[in-house]
Structures are given as C-alpha cells and as structure tokens.
N, C-alpha and C positions, 0 to 999 in steps of 0.2 A: 217297433220296427218302422222306419220311415219309408216313404214311397220308393226311393232309389234302392233301398235294401230289398224291398218286396219285389221290384222288377228283376233284381239280380237273382233272387231265389227262384222266381218263376222261370227265368231264362235257363237257370241251371237244371231245373226239373225237366223242362222241354228238351234240353240237350241230352240229358240222361235217357229220357224216353226214346228219342230218336236213335241214339246209339244202341239201345237195347232192342227196340222193335225193328230197326232198319239196319241191322248189322249185315256185313257182307255175307257171312255164312248163312244167315236166315234168307237173305235175298236170293242167293244161289239155290238154296233148297226149294224155295217157292217157285222160282223159274223152272227148275228141274221138274217139279211136280206138274206144272202147266205144260211143259214140253212133252212129258210122258203121256199126258191125257190127249194132247193134240195128235201125237203119233198113233194113239189107239184109234183115233178117228181117221187117220191117214191124211192129215192136212198139216200145212205149215201156218204158223200164226206169229204175230208180234205180241209180246207181253210187256206191259209197262206197270211199274210200281211207283206210285207218286205219294209223297208225304202231304200232310194237310196244308203245308205252306206252298203247295203247287210245284215243289221241286221234284223232278223225276229222279228217284233214287236208283232205279235200275230199269233198263230196257233191253229186251232181247228179240231180235228178228231172226226167226228160223230161216235157214237158207232157201227152203221151199215156199216161204210165205210170199204172197202177192205184195207188190210195192205199196199199194193203197193201204194195207194194214199198218204200215209204219206211220201213217198220218192218222188213221182212225183210232188206234189203241190209246195214244195219249189223250185224244179227245174224249174217249169213253171214260178213262180214269178221271179226267178233269170234270166231266159232266156228273159223275157219281159224287164227287166232292161238292161241286157247286149246288147240286140239287139235293144233296144229303139223302140219296136213295139209289137203289140199283137202277141202271139205265133202262132195263127191261120194263120197269114200272112206268116209265115216262111215255112209252109208246101210245097207250090208250089216252093219255092226257093231252096229246098234241094233234089228235084227229080233228077234222072239221067239226065245229060245234062244241068241242071239249074246252075246258078251262084254259089250257095253255096252247091252244091252236095258234100257229105261226110263231111260236117262241124261237124256233130254230132260225127263222129269218131275222128276228130281232137281235139274235145273238151273233149275227154275222157268220154263221156256219160253225161256230165253236162247239155248240151243244150237240151231242149225239143222243138220240132218243130211241135206241134199240139195244137189245141185250149185249152184254159183254163188259159192262162197267159196274163195279160193286165197291161201295165204301168199306173201309176197314174200321171197325168200331171196337174200342176197348173201354170197359167200364162206362158205357153210355156216351163216350166221346169219340168222334170220328178223328182218327189219326192219319188217315191216308185213304188211298183207293187203288184198285187194280183195274186195268183195262186190257182187254184181249180182242184182237181182230184178225181175221183171216179165213174163217170158215163161215158156214151158215149161222144165222143168229142163234139157233139152239145150240150149235157146237161151241160158239164163242162163249155163250152163257155157261155151259157145262164146264168148259176149260177154266173160265174165270172163277166159278164156284170151287173147283178143285184147288186153284191157287189160293183163294181166300181161306179155304179149310186148312191148307198147309201152313199158311201164314199164322192162323190163329192157334194151331196146335204146337207150333215151334216154340221152344224155350231155350234161351241162351244161358 
C-alpha cells in the first residue's frame, strides 16, 4: 500500500468514526441528557459537543441560560481537547506558583481552567470533547459528566 492509499484508508476510517460517534441521533440524546440534568438543578446552560478536529458538532443554548455561557461552553470543550484532560483538573495547575500559572493569559483568553469541559475518549484516543456552561462550577461539571456518560453509553 502506497502513501496515498494509506491516507485514503485513514481518512475513510476517521469519516466512519465521526459518522458513528457524532450522529445526529446520538448528539440529540446527549444534549437531552445534559438538559435534563440542568433542569434538575433548576438552571439553564449551553452545551457544546466538539470533535477532535475542533469542529462544533452540536451546540444547544437553553432559553434560560445566561448569554456568557454561549461563549464559555465552546471554550471549555476546546480547552479539554487542547489540554487532553478535564478542565476541572486545570484549576490547580494555573494558580500562582503552579506549573501553568498565567497560561490563560498566554492563550489570549481561549483556555478555560475551571470545571465543565471533558474530553471524549474511545479506545485510548480522544475523539472530541463536551463543554457546559451556565451554572456554578460544580453544576457545570456534573452536567458535563452526565453528557459524557450519555455519549459513552450510546450505540448506533
């Protein structure tokens, strides 16, 4: 198999993976799960599901969510992808004296370092991330965890 054929095979596998993992039905069920969890807290949030190539696959802004959440949710998803870890784990790393102190400034405000962003991992490979914003940090984190759990247990 030559290099061009290999690229075609890899592209085909990625497209099939994206079609399977990021189908409309799955995305709707994941968003629904997040919305139900947000409603149980009595809050409105924005939920963003992003593929590993940084394409927002789906975004939903609950009517009762604050406007700022529509900016923060995609940043949380992006941050989870960029740092390859849940954003809640970044908080302690960016405090004064910690290893990543001032990274948010160096990233021009793109990086979110508080809870609500979690990578989506399948077979040891990050395929995307979910970001949630609109509640307190603990609420965003819990809603995001519910969305990730729904994503991981869905099968097409």
